[in-house]
C-alpha angles and dihedrals in degrees: 000000000000115000091240091056091050091051092048091048091050091050091049092049093049091048092050091048091053095039092054097032093135090067095063111013094070092043098052109018117009118073094187094110096049104039121113111272097190102058141020124226118221094250090067096052098043123084112272104189121055143098131239129223125228090277093056094253127128109274108213094177098073134068114272125212094235146344139264126207128191118193141172137185134182140178117214118246089219107070093189098069117093097248113081102179142353125214119174136161148170123211128187092210145000130266092242103233126103110233091040093047118040105230091184087073095055106112114233087355093286120193113260086241091060098050135082126196132231120186134176123173115183113170107202138178109230135179118228118179091344094308127109116239135178118231125183095204091207117182112184119170137170110205139179112279094204095060108018105044124083117183138167114209096196097056134014107272114127127159142168125210127196146172116294113251091226095047130030090201098058130071128213139183110269096181144345133184120186141154144073131266124319097010125059138164125219124195120176140164131201097205096186093055096033093238124144131182140183126192139179115211132197117194125222115165139006139219114199114212097179139345112179107156116241091003117058138341129176135163140166118216115199119215148130127286135194133175141096141286124208124202104201092198097033127236101271135062120187093192113041090201096055126065118227129206106203113133120220121196124192129191106222138188134169147118128292147125142281113208136187125187129175133176141176112249115185094169145350115280100218095098090057090049094057095095089055091050089053091050090049090054088058096037108029095191095050105117110158099181125070122175124184124176126174137177118191136193114200127220084228127044100300136098135163146114148216142222122213114183115172129174132176090351095308127111109228093174124012112155145078145165141260130203112199122174087347094303122116121232121185117228103220099186141355132211119195127195116193115215125214095203113107093037112258123242112261109209121193116230116248092228115078113248096022118121123252120260126231117224114190125224095200135033140164121230124197112185123186111217133181093269109019150341119296108197136167145160112235125206130197112201099169122081114266113277100218114214092173138344091284105028139067137182117211149169119232146174126223144192128193147112140277119194089342095309122118116247134184139166148124135270154159128261145183123205129183131172115181 
């Protein structure tokens, strides 16, 4: 067989394997469809990637073979309080790709293997000069792993400390996640906005997004949260030119998720992305990767989410899960239609010469479940909370139908187009 024919055949086989990855990945490698959805074993909550020193303690001063991230989100049961959602997370490393990470935030141009991430997103309705405004209250920081990360490898207790916003000489807790299934504690601070929060969480049910041993694992565990949130400067300002210092504290409870993801990361991925950057310089609107992830909490008795990751015309992940009246329904595929009315937000890239990115305010989701179509129209009313030049996190509301019944609720989403 001519060499050219062999090369063409190999390319076709590789393409077919990737194109139809769902037919074999879950059968031979990924345990996401067969894992327990009612409980979580300790191995899945503990950190997976780290190194120990000669004393058997976590060594934060050396390069680790991968990263762990612990996340939570919740929507308040009381819709009348100023806070509309909370999303917070700690990561022991970065993903390693500009556009998903924000390298402009890396202090002293640290390596992505030397940095940890703290994030707190607290969308809040505030009153300024008698007018209502919407503020994301996004705190997103890359910090030095060697000095700012504390982590126990035998039980889940991970925290990041940082410099106090009011004093460069004092340190404060930026975030801490600790506990064991089904009970966890979350403590976070948004130092820039002077907001602090503490929550207790009790887990109930799990959706597994991926579980490929020694490569990538990620899940979202739905549960109930209760605690308090304190606004050090309050949520109203009569005079927009004068700062106030009147603390407001709210007791808060609601539903949400605890998530843990961990992945092997042998190197940064920017060098492999260079051909795409060259293509984008020739064709500014060429963006081959789209990632959309949503978690939703219904006003009725339903909750769930989906992940839709598509690249170069191929679906790498297109599925999810739905709990309704306590019963699990697998979401087998999702179709998303992005709507241009209202007009999307156009956000300029931080790097000079890079094209702007369009972030939609409205979209239609059609999810195929085991016993019917779950569909809704989502709406984002807050300004885009930019995590990087190509990615936002957001809170949203939705209305739709499931098996002919009206549904509605609120949720959390992540959207990237790169």
